[in-house]
DODODREN-790058 format. One record per residue (C-alpha): x, y, z; residue number from 1. Coordinates in Angstrom, 1 decimal. Example, Ala and Ser with C-alpha at 12.3 -4.5 7.8 and 13.67 -1.06 7.14 Angstrom:
2
R     c1     c2     c3 resi
R   12.3   -4.5    7.8    1
R   13.7   -1.1    7.1    2
//
This chain:
225
R     c1     c2     c3 resi
R  -41.0   67.3   23.4    1
R  -39.3   67.8   26.8    2
R  -40.0   64.5   28.3    3
R  -38.7   62.5   25.1    4
R  -35.0   64.6   25.4    5
R  -35.2   63.3   29.7    6
R  -35.9   60.0   28.8    7
R  -33.0   59.2   25.9    8
R  -30.5   61.5   27.7    9
R  -31.5   58.8   31.1   10
R  -31.1   55.5   28.8   11
R  -27.7   57.1   27.6   12
R  -26.4   57.1   31.7   13
R  -27.6   54.3   32.5   14
R  -25.3   52.7   29.8   15
R  -22.3   54.8   30.2   16
R  -22.8   53.5   34.1   17
R  -22.8   49.5   33.0   18
R  -19.5   49.7   30.6   19
R  -18.0   51.8   33.7   20
R  -18.6   48.9   35.9   21
R  -17.2   46.6   33.5   22
R  -14.2   48.1   32.9   23
R  -13.7   48.5   36.9   24
R  -14.3   44.4   36.8   25
R  -12.3   43.7   34.6   26
R   -9.1   46.2   36.5   27
R   -9.7   43.7   39.0   28
R   -9.0   40.3   37.5   29
R   -6.2   38.1   37.3   30
R   -4.9   36.2   34.0   31
R   -3.8   32.9   34.0   32
R   -2.6   30.4   30.7   33
R   -2.0   26.6   29.8   34
R    0.3   25.8   26.8   35
R   -1.9   24.0   24.4   36
R   -0.1   21.1   22.1   37
R   -0.4   18.0   20.1   38
R    2.0   15.4   18.0   39
R    0.4   14.1   15.1   40
R    1.0   10.2   14.9   41
R    2.1    9.3   11.3   42
R    0.2    6.5   10.0   43
R    1.1    3.4    6.9   44
R   -1.7    1.6    6.3   45
R   -0.8   -1.0    3.4   46
R   -3.8   -3.5    1.8   47
R   -2.7   -6.0   -0.7   48
R   -5.7   -7.6   -3.1   49
R   -4.9  -10.8   -5.1   50
R   -6.4  -11.2   -8.2   51
R   -8.0   -7.7   -8.1   52
R   -9.9   -7.7  -11.4   53
R  -11.8   -9.4  -13.5   54
R   -9.5  -10.8  -16.1   55
R   -7.4  -12.1  -14.3   56
R   -5.0  -15.2  -14.4   57
R   -1.6  -16.7  -16.8   58
R   -1.9  -16.1  -20.1   59
R    1.4  -16.9  -23.1   60
R    3.5  -20.0  -23.2   61
R    2.4  -19.4  -27.2   62
R    3.5  -22.3  -29.1   63
R    3.7  -24.4  -25.8   64
R    0.5  -26.7  -26.8   65
R   -1.0  -25.6  -23.8   66
R   -3.6  -22.7  -22.8   67
R   -3.3  -21.4  -19.3   68
R   -5.7  -20.9  -16.8   69
R   -5.9  -19.4  -13.1   70
R   -5.7  -22.3  -10.4   71
R   -8.3  -23.6   -8.1   72
R   -6.3  -21.3   -5.1   73
R   -7.4  -18.2   -7.7   74
R  -10.3  -16.2   -7.0   75
R  -11.8  -12.5   -7.9   76
R  -10.4  -10.5   -4.8   77
R   -8.7  -12.7   -2.9   78
R   -7.6  -16.4   -2.6   79
R   -4.0  -16.6   -4.3   80
R   -1.7  -16.0   -7.5   81
R   -2.2  -19.1   -9.3   82
R   -0.6  -19.8  -12.3   83
R   -2.2  -23.1  -12.7   84
R   -1.1  -26.5  -13.9   85
R   -1.1  -25.9  -17.9   86
R    2.1  -23.9  -18.0   87
R    5.4  -25.3  -19.6   88
R    9.0  -25.9  -19.1   89
R   11.0  -23.5  -22.1   90
R    8.1  -20.6  -21.9   91
R    7.1  -17.4  -20.4   92
R    3.9  -16.2  -18.9   93
R    2.2  -13.3  -17.7   94
R   -0.2  -13.1  -14.8   95
R   -2.6  -10.2  -15.0   96
R   -4.2   -8.5  -12.4   97
R   -1.8  -10.1  -10.0   98
R   -2.0   -7.6   -6.6   99
R   -3.1   -4.2   -6.2  100
R   -1.6   -2.8   -3.5  101
R   -3.7    0.0   -1.4  102
R   -1.7    2.7    0.9  103
R   -2.7    5.1    2.9  104
R   -0.3    7.6    4.8  105
R   -0.6   11.1    6.0  106
R    3.5   11.4    6.0  107
R    4.0   13.9    3.8  108
R    7.1   12.9    2.4  109
R    5.3    9.7    1.2  110
R    5.7    6.3    1.3  111
R    7.9    3.8   -0.5  112
R    6.7    0.3   -1.6  113
R    8.6   -3.0   -1.2  114
R    8.4   -6.4   -2.6  115
R   10.6   -9.6   -1.4  116
R   10.4  -13.0   -1.5  117
R   10.6  -14.9    1.8  118
R   12.4  -17.2    0.0  119
R   13.6  -18.9   -3.1  120
R   11.1  -20.4   -4.9  121
R    9.8  -23.9   -2.6  122
R    9.4  -27.1   -4.5  123
R    6.4  -28.4   -2.9  124
R    6.9  -32.0   -4.1  125
R   10.8  -32.9   -4.7  126
R   11.9  -30.5   -1.4  127
R   14.3  -27.9   -1.9  128
R   14.6  -24.3   -3.8  129
R   14.7  -22.7   -7.5  130
R   16.3  -19.5   -7.8  131
R   13.1  -17.0   -7.4  132
R   15.2  -14.0   -9.2  133
R   15.7  -16.4  -12.2  134
R   12.0  -17.8  -12.2  135
R    9.3  -14.6  -11.3  136
R    9.2  -11.2  -12.5  137
R    7.1   -8.1  -11.4  138
R    6.1   -4.7  -13.6  139
R    3.3   -2.4  -13.1  140
R   -0.6   -3.6  -14.3  141
R   -1.1   -2.7  -17.8  142
R   -3.1   -3.3  -20.8  143
R   -0.2   -3.4  -22.8  144
R    1.3   -6.1  -20.9  145
R    2.8   -9.3  -22.2  146
R    4.8  -12.2  -20.9  147
R    8.3  -10.6  -22.9  148
R    7.5   -7.0  -21.5  149
R   10.7   -5.4  -19.7  150
R    9.9   -6.6  -15.8  151
R   12.2   -6.9  -12.6  152
R   13.1   -9.9  -10.9  153
R   12.3  -10.2   -6.9  154
R   14.2  -11.2   -4.6  155
R   14.6  -13.1   -1.9  156
R   15.2  -11.3    1.7  157
R   18.1  -11.8    3.8  158
R   15.7  -11.2    6.8  159
R   14.4  -13.5    9.4  160
R   11.2  -14.6    8.0  161
R    8.4  -15.4   10.7  162
R    4.5  -16.2   11.3  163
R    4.6  -19.0    8.9  164
R    6.1  -18.2    6.1  165
R    3.3  -15.2    5.4  166
R    5.5  -12.2    6.6  167
R    9.0  -10.8    7.1  168
R    9.8   -9.6   10.5  169
R   12.4   -6.5    9.9  170
R   14.7   -5.2   12.5  171
R   14.6   -1.6    9.8  172
R   13.5   -1.5    7.0  173
R   14.0   -3.8    3.9  174
R   16.6   -2.8    1.4  175
R   16.6   -0.3   -1.6  176
R   16.8   -3.0   -3.8  177
R   13.6   -4.5   -3.2  178
R   11.7   -0.9   -3.6  179
R    8.7   -1.7   -6.1  180
R    6.4    1.6   -5.8  181
R    7.4    5.2   -4.2  182
R    5.5    8.0   -3.4  183
R    6.3   11.1   -3.1  184
R    3.1   12.8   -0.9  185
R    0.3   12.4    1.9  186
R   -2.5   10.8    0.4  187
R   -4.8   12.3    2.4  188
R   -7.3   13.8    0.4  189
R   -7.0   11.7   -2.3  190
R  -10.3    9.6   -3.1  191
R  -10.4    6.8    0.2  192
R   -7.5    8.9    1.7  193
R   -5.4    5.9   -0.2  194
R   -3.7    5.7   -3.3  195
R   -3.4    2.3   -5.2  196
R   -0.9    0.5   -7.8  197
R   -1.3   -3.1   -9.8  198
R    1.3   -5.3  -10.4  199
R    1.3   -8.3  -13.0  200
R    4.0  -11.2  -12.8  201
R    5.8  -12.6  -15.4  202
R    7.0  -16.5  -14.7  203
R    9.9  -17.1  -16.6  204
R   10.8  -20.5  -17.1  205
R   13.5  -20.7  -19.3  206
R   16.1  -22.1  -16.2  207
R   16.0  -25.8  -15.2  208
R   13.3  -25.9  -12.6  209
R   11.6  -29.5  -13.1  210
R    8.0  -30.5  -13.9  211
R    6.4  -30.2  -10.4  212
R    4.6  -27.6   -8.2  213
R    6.3  -24.9   -7.2  214
R    4.9  -22.1   -4.4  215
R    6.6  -19.2   -2.6  216
R    5.7  -15.8   -0.1  217
R    5.4  -12.4   -1.6  218
R    5.5  -10.0    1.2  219
R    4.9   -6.2    0.1  220
R    6.3   -3.8    2.6  221
R    5.0    0.2    3.1  222
R    7.6    2.5    4.6  223
R    7.3    6.4    5.5  224
R    9.7    8.8    3.7  225
//
C-alpha cells in the first residue's frame, strides 16, 4: 500500500511543478494589441419585372366595341407593358400585373421607391407629346382593381434623362411626389432577403390624344432611407 501512496505523491508533485513553470513563463511575456474595425457597406438592389404574372394585360373599355389584348411587345416576365392597338379614345383601361419591383437592402431604416416618366407621353407617329399625368396612373396590384379604381398619376421627371431614354441620371434623389412605395426596415431575413410589390397601370383616354401610337419609359428608383 505504501508504494502506491508514493507514486500518487510523485504525480502530484510533477503536476505542481508544471503549473509553477507555466506561471513563471507568463510573467516573462509581453503583450500587444491591435484595433479591429469595419464598416458595413449599405446596399440597395432593385429589380423590375414587366408582365410579372399570368393574366397580365389590359382590360376595360366596356361599351367601346373593342376587346383589349396585350400588344406583341408584352411577354410573361419580360418585354414591355403594351396596351396593344385595341384601346379606344374616350374609355378607361386597367393593365393587370404591369410591373413587379423587388428590392433588397440592409438599411435598417428601409427604402423608398420612386417612379417617374422620362418624358411626357411620346406620339410615335405625329411627333410631340401628350401630358403623362392626364393619361397614365399607377396603383398597387390587387384582384379588386378596375379601370375606375382610385389611382395616382405618373409625373414626368424634371431631371436630366440619359441612357437613350431608358434611365434617369440624378444628382440627388427623386422628388417626394414621385414616391410609390415605402418600406421601413431591412429586408435581410425575408425570403430571398428581399421584398416585392406589384403595380397595375391605368390608361385613361378622356383627354385629347388623337388615334395614334404612343409610348413612354417609366423609370423606378430605390433609395435607402
